[in-house]
ChimeraX commands (.cxc) that place a marker at each C-alpha (Angstrom):
marker #1 position -101.23,111.10,173.93 radius 0.5
marker #1 position -103.22,113.32,171.62 radius 0.5
marker #1 position -102.98,114.63,168.25 radius 0.5
marker #1 position -103.51,117.82,166.48 radius 0.5
marker #1 position -104.41,117.39,162.86 radius 0.5
marker #1 position -103.54,120.02,160.67 radius 0.5
marker #1 position -102.87,121.17,156.76 radius 0.5
marker #1 position -99.87,122.91,155.44 radius 0.5
marker #1 position -99.31,124.78,152.08 radius 0.5
marker #1 position -96.59,126.82,151.26 radius 0.5
marker #1 position -93.05,127.05,149.71 radius 0.5
marker #1 position -91.49,123.30,150.52 radius 0.5
marker #1 position -88.53,124.69,152.21 radius 0.5
marker #1 position -90.54,126.54,154.72 radius 0.5
marker #1 position -92.85,123.52,155.36 radius 0.5
marker #1 position -90.13,121.49,156.04 radius 0.5
marker #1 position -88.53,124.20,158.05 radius 0.5
marker #1 position -91.75,124.06,160.22 radius 0.5
marker #1 position -91.76,120.01,160.39 radius 0.5
marker #1 position -88.43,120.22,161.90 radius 0.5
marker #1 position -89.39,123.11,164.35 radius 0.5
marker #1 position -92.18,120.88,165.83 radius 0.5
marker #1 position -90.09,117.50,165.63 radius 0.5
marker #1 position -87.84,119.50,167.98 radius 0.5
marker #1 position -90.47,119.75,170.74 radius 0.5
marker #1 position -90.03,117.93,174.20 radius 0.5
marker #1 position -92.82,117.76,176.80 radius 0.5
marker #1 position -92.75,116.76,180.31 radius 0.5
marker #1 position -94.61,113.28,180.95 radius 0.5
marker #1 position -95.41,111.47,184.43 radius 0.5
marker #1 position -94.69,107.69,184.64 radius 0.5
marker #1 position -95.46,105.32,187.02 radius 0.5
marker #1 position -92.55,102.23,187.85 radius 0.5
marker #1 position -92.20,99.94,190.58 radius 0.5
marker #1 position -89.26,99.68,192.05 radius 0.5
marker #1 position -87.91,97.12,194.98 radius 0.5
marker #1 position -85.69,98.21,197.74 radius 0.5
marker #1 position -82.70,96.26,199.37 radius 0.5
marker #1 position -85.30,94.20,201.99 radius 0.5
marker #1 position -87.24,93.09,198.68 radius 0.5
marker #1 position -90.46,95.95,199.62 radius 0.5
marker #1 position -92.24,96.57,196.00 radius 0.5
marker #1 position -92.97,100.18,195.94 radius 0.5
marker #1 position -94.49,102.30,193.00 radius 0.5
marker #1 position -92.87,105.83,191.94 radius 0.5
marker #1 position -93.68,108.42,189.96 radius 0.5
marker #1 position -91.17,110.36,187.72 radius 0.5
marker #1 position -91.38,112.81,185.29 radius 0.5
marker #1 position -89.23,112.17,182.08 radius 0.5
marker #1 position -88.75,114.49,179.07 radius 0.5
marker #1 position -90.92,113.01,175.80 radius 0.5
marker #1 position -89.91,114.01,171.94 radius 0.5
marker #1 position -93.13,114.95,169.95 radius 0.5
marker #1 position -94.21,112.81,166.80 radius 0.5
marker #1 position -95.20,114.37,163.79 radius 0.5
marker #1 position -97.06,111.44,161.53 radius 0.5
marker #1 position -97.25,112.88,157.91 radius 0.5
marker #1 position -100.78,112.68,156.72 radius 0.5
marker #1 position -99.76,115.10,153.47 radius 0.5
marker #1 position -102.02,117.06,151.11 radius 0.5
marker #1 position -100.38,118.17,148.04 radius 0.5
marker #1 position -101.55,119.96,145.09 radius 0.5
marker #1 position -99.78,119.74,141.77 radius 0.5
marker #1 position -99.81,122.29,139.26 radius 0.5
marker #1 position -99.50,121.21,135.50 radius 0.5
marker #1 position -101.29,122.11,132.50 radius 0.5
marker #1 position -104.91,120.85,132.23 radius 0.5
marker #1 position -104.26,118.34,129.68 radius 0.5
marker #1 position -101.51,116.66,131.49 radius 0.5
marker #1 position -104.64,115.81,134.15 radius 0.5
marker #1 position -104.95,112.20,132.84 radius 0.5
marker #1 position -101.33,111.07,131.84 radius 0.5
marker #1 position -100.40,112.17,135.30 radius 0.5
marker #1 position -103.35,110.10,137.34 radius 0.5
marker #1 position -102.35,107.04,134.69 radius 0.5
marker #1 position -98.44,107.25,135.63 radius 0.5
marker #1 position -99.50,107.57,139.58 radius 0.5
marker #1 position -102.26,105.47,139.65 radius 0.5
marker #1 position -104.90,107.02,140.96 radius 0.5
marker #1 position -107.48,107.27,141.21 radius 0.5
marker #1 position -107.65,103.86,143.11 radius 0.5
marker #1 position -110.44,100.86,143.94 radius 0.5
marker #1 position -111.03,101.95,147.45 radius 0.5
marker #1 position -114.03,101.06,148.79 radius 0.5
marker #1 position -116.44,103.41,151.27 radius 0.5
marker #1 position -116.39,100.65,153.98 radius 0.5
marker #1 position -113.67,98.80,155.26 radius 0.5
marker #1 position -113.51,94.87,155.32 radius 0.5
marker #1 position -112.25,92.51,157.95 radius 0.5
marker #1 position -108.81,92.28,158.51 radius 0.5
marker #1 position -107.24,90.57,156.22 radius 0.5
marker #1 position -109.68,91.18,153.38 radius 0.5
marker #1 position -108.75,95.15,153.20 radius 0.5
marker #1 position -107.68,96.23,149.94 radius 0.5
marker #1 position -105.70,99.04,150.99 radius 0.5
marker #1 position -108.03,101.38,153.83 radius 0.5
marker #1 position -106.28,102.26,156.66 radius 0.5
marker #1 position -109.30,103.47,158.73 radius 0.5
marker #1 position -111.69,101.16,161.09 radius 0.5
marker #1 position -115.18,102.09,160.20 radius 0.5
marker #1 position -115.55,104.10,156.82 radius 0.5
marker #1 position -113.27,103.31,154.17 radius 0.5
marker #1 position -110.37,105.86,152.90 radius 0.5
marker #1 position -113.01,106.24,149.96 radius 0.5
marker #1 position -115.12,108.43,152.27 radius 0.5
marker #1 position -112.64,110.65,153.70 radius 0.5
marker #1 position -111.37,111.09,149.73 radius 0.5
marker #1 position -114.41,111.92,148.69 radius 0.5
marker #1 position -115.42,114.24,151.74 radius 0.5
marker #1 position -111.94,116.35,151.18 radius 0.5
marker #1 position -113.02,116.35,147.61 radius 0.5
marker #1 position -116.31,118.03,148.33 radius 0.5
marker #1 position -114.39,120.47,150.42 radius 0.5
marker #1 position -111.54,121.76,148.14 radius 0.5
marker #1 position -114.52,122.40,145.45 radius 0.5
marker #1 position -112.33,119.68,143.19 radius 0.5
marker #1 position -113.81,117.50,140.20 radius 0.5
marker #1 position -113.43,113.65,140.70 radius 0.5
marker #1 position -110.26,112.04,138.83 radius 0.5
marker #1 position -110.65,110.47,135.54 radius 0.5
marker #1 position -110.80,106.73,135.49 radius 0.5
marker #1 position -107.52,105.13,134.63 radius 0.5
marker #1 position -107.00,104.98,130.54 radius 0.5
marker #1 position -104.10,103.95,129.97 radius 0.5
marker #1 position -104.96,104.01,125.99 radius 0.5
marker #1 position -104.81,107.98,126.88 radius 0.5
marker #1 position -101.16,107.93,127.41 radius 0.5
marker #1 position -98.61,107.81,130.69 radius 0.5
marker #1 position -96.53,110.67,131.41 radius 0.5
marker #1 position -93.21,109.88,129.96 radius 0.5
marker #1 position -91.13,111.11,133.11 radius 0.5
marker #1 position -90.48,108.37,135.79 radius 0.5
marker #1 position -92.17,109.57,139.52 radius 0.5
marker #1 position -90.47,107.69,142.37 radius 0.5
marker #1 position -92.88,105.85,144.32 radius 0.5
marker #1 position -91.37,103.23,146.11 radius 0.5
marker #1 position -92.79,102.99,149.71 radius 0.5
marker #1 position -95.30,105.87,148.76 radius 0.5
marker #1 position -99.35,105.17,149.11 radius 0.5
marker #1 position -100.49,107.96,146.85 radius 0.5
marker #1 position -104.16,108.68,147.38 radius 0.5
marker #1 position -106.14,110.92,145.00 radius 0.5
marker #1 position -108.73,113.10,145.77 radius 0.5
marker #1 position -109.78,115.22,142.81 radius 0.5
marker #1 position -108.28,118.20,140.68 radius 0.5
marker #1 position -109.35,121.73,139.79 radius 0.5
marker #1 position -108.54,123.46,136.70 radius 0.5
marker #1 position -106.88,126.78,136.94 radius 0.5
marker #1 position -109.08,129.78,136.02 radius 0.5
marker #1 position -107.99,132.09,132.55 radius 0.5
marker #1 position -106.67,135.27,132.61 radius 0.5
marker #1 position -106.93,137.89,129.87 radius 0.5
marker #1 position -103.90,140.26,129.41 radius 0.5
marker #1 position -102.38,142.06,126.45 radius 0.5
marker #1 position -101.00,138.24,124.70 radius 0.5
marker #1 position -105.16,137.52,125.14 radius 0.5
marker #1 position -106.23,134.48,127.42 radius 0.5
marker #1 position -104.56,131.95,128.82 radius 0.5
marker #1 position -104.27,129.90,131.78 radius 0.5
marker #1 position -103.49,131.42,135.32 radius 0.5
marker #1 position -100.77,129.83,137.49 radius 0.5
marker link #1:1,2 radius 0.2
marker link #1:2,3 radius 0.2
marker link #1:3,4 radius 0.2
marker link #1:4,5 radius 0.2
marker link #1:5,6 radius 0.2
marker link #1:6,7 radius 0.2
marker link #1:7,8 radius 0.2
marker link #1:8,9 radius 0.2
marker link #1:9,10 radius 0.2
marker link #1:10,11 radius 0.2
marker link #1:11,12 radius 0.2
marker link #1:12,13 radius 0.2
marker link #1:13,14 radius 0.2
marker link #1:14,15 radius 0.2
marker link #1:15,16 radius 0.2
marker link #1:16,17 radius 0.2
marker link #1:17,18 radius 0.2
marker link #1:18,19 radius 0.2
marker link #1:19,20 radius 0.2
marker link #1:20,21 radius 0.2
marker link #1:21,22 radius 0.2
marker link #1:22,23 radius 0.2
marker link #1:23,24 radius 0.2
marker link #1:24,25 radius 0.2
marker link #1:25,26 radius 0.2
marker link #1:26,27 radius 0.2
marker link #1:27,28 radius 0.2
marker link #1:28,29 radius 0.2
marker link #1:29,30 radius 0.2
marker link #1:30,31 radius 0.2
marker link #1:31,32 radius 0.2
marker link #1:32,33 radius 0.2
marker link #1:33,34 radius 0.2
marker link #1:34,35 radius 0.2
marker link #1:35,36 radius 0.2
marker link #1:36,37 radius 0.2
marker link #1:37,38 radius 0.2
marker link #1:38,39 radius 0.2
marker link #1:39,40 radius 0.2
marker link #1:40,41 radius 0.2
marker link #1:41,42 radius 0.2
marker link #1:42,43 radius 0.2
marker link #1:43,44 radius 0.2
marker link #1:44,45 radius 0.2
marker link #1:45,46 radius 0.2
marker link #1:46,47 radius 0.2
marker link #1:47,48 radius 0.2
marker link #1:48,49 radius 0.2
marker link #1:49,50 radius 0.2
marker link #1:50,51 radius 0.2
marker link #1:51,52 radius 0.2
marker link #1:52,53 radius 0.2
marker link #1:53,54 radius 0.2
marker link #1:54,55 radius 0.2
marker link #1:55,56 radius 0.2
marker link #1:56,57 radius 0.2
marker link #1:57,58 radius 0.2
marker link #1:58,59 radius 0.2
marker link #1:59,60 radius 0.2
marker link #1:60,61 radius 0.2
marker link #1:61,62 radius 0.2
marker link #1:62,63 radius 0.2
marker link #1:63,64 radius 0.2
marker link #1:64,65 radius 0.2
marker link #1:65,66 radius 0.2
marker link #1:66,67 radius 0.2
marker link #1:67,68 radius 0.2
marker link #1:68,69 radius 0.2
marker link #1:69,70 radius 0.2
marker link #1:70,71 radius 0.2
marker link #1:71,72 radius 0.2
marker link #1:72,73 radius 0.2
marker link #1:73,74 radius 0.2
marker link #1:74,75 radius 0.2
marker link #1:75,76 radius 0.2
marker link #1:76,77 radius 0.2
marker link #1:77,78 radius 0.2
marker link #1:78,79 radius 0.2
marker link #1:79,80 radius 0.2
marker link #1:80,81 radius 0.2
marker link #1:81,82 radius 0.2
marker link #1:82,83 radius 0.2
marker link #1:83,84 radius 0.2
marker link #1:84,85 radius 0.2
marker link #1:85,86 radius 0.2
marker link #1:86,87 radius 0.2
marker link #1:87,88 radius 0.2
marker link #1:88,89 radius 0.2
marker link #1:89,90 radius 0.2
marker link #1:90,91 radius 0.2
marker link #1:91,92 radius 0.2
marker link #1:92,93 radius 0.2
marker link #1:93,94 radius 0.2
marker link #1:94,95 radius 0.2
marker link #1:95,96 radius 0.2
marker link #1:96,97 radius 0.2
marker link #1:97,98 radius 0.2
marker link #1:98,99 radius 0.2
marker link #1:99,100 radius 0.2
marker link #1:100,101 radius 0.2
marker link #1:101,102 radius 0.2
marker link #1:102,103 radius 0.2
marker link #1:103,104 radius 0.2
marker link #1:104,105 radius 0.2
marker link #1:105,106 radius 0.2
marker link #1:106,107 radius 0.2
marker link #1:107,108 radius 0.2
marker link #1:108,109 radius 0.2
marker link #1:109,110 radius 0.2
marker link #1:110,111 radius 0.2
marker link #1:111,112 radius 0.2
marker link #1:112,113 radius 0.2
marker link #1:113,114 radius 0.2
marker link #1:114,115 radius 0.2
marker link #1:115,116 radius 0.2
marker link #1:116,117 radius 0.2
marker link #1:117,118 radius 0.2
marker link #1:118,119 radius 0.2
marker link #1:119,120 radius 0.2
marker link #1:120,121 radius 0.2
marker link #1:121,122 radius 0.2
marker link #1:122,123 radius 0.2
marker link #1:123,124 radius 0.2
marker link #1:124,125 radius 0.2
marker link #1:125,126 radius 0.2
marker link #1:126,127 radius 0.2
marker link #1:127,128 radius 0.2
marker link #1:128,129 radius 0.2
marker link #1:129,130 radius 0.2
marker link #1:130,131 radius 0.2
marker link #1:131,132 radius 0.2
marker link #1:132,133 radius 0.2
marker link #1:133,134 radius 0.2
marker link #1:134,135 radius 0.2
marker link #1:135,136 radius 0.2
marker link #1:136,137 radius 0.2
marker link #1:137,138 radius 0.2
marker link #1:138,139 radius 0.2
marker link #1:139,140 radius 0.2
marker link #1:140,141 radius 0.2
marker link #1:141,142 radius 0.2
marker link #1:142,143 radius 0.2
marker link #1:143,144 radius 0.2
marker link #1:144,145 radius 0.2
marker link #1:145,146 radius 0.2
marker link #1:146,147 radius 0.2
marker link #1:147,148 radius 0.2
marker link #1:148,149 radius 0.2
marker link #1:149,150 radius 0.2
marker link #1:150,151 radius 0.2
marker link #1:151,152 radius 0.2
marker link #1:152,153 radius 0.2
marker link #1:153,154 radius 0.2
marker link #1:154,155 radius 0.2
marker link #1:155,156 radius 0.2
marker link #1:156,157 radius 0.2
marker link #1:157,158 radius 0.2
marker link #1:158,159 radius 0.2
marker link #1:159,160 radius 0.2
marker link #1:160,161 radius 0.2
view
């Protein structure tokens, strides 16, 4: 089995349709089975069956909010975490999900590739975003943030969205 890694970007409805389309793909795959005939003689036969493709979501999202709310949103989401560069032995891991490099190495690499700044350290004294965000069974890993540019219009200079 092979896994093709890709990132998506676009309107959520269209991305969901894309994912549904990927999930509906079936491929022929050869299997070997051992069978016995009426006399008890064992044979190995080869069959071809259709298998359903799997979509394994490693999702990268961009969440847009005003610059002054980056810190409260990070506080609310609990990012960045205390991930380390390298994994520890099984049972000692602190949330890393890969062997070898810890998730921190991958997150830092993505941050640099995206040209993002480091997320601010958690600081509850700077407030949290007051609207609850559902996070049950969701592992949120922060990568970084990128300030939007400013644009000049007739009304003056303001944030570009």
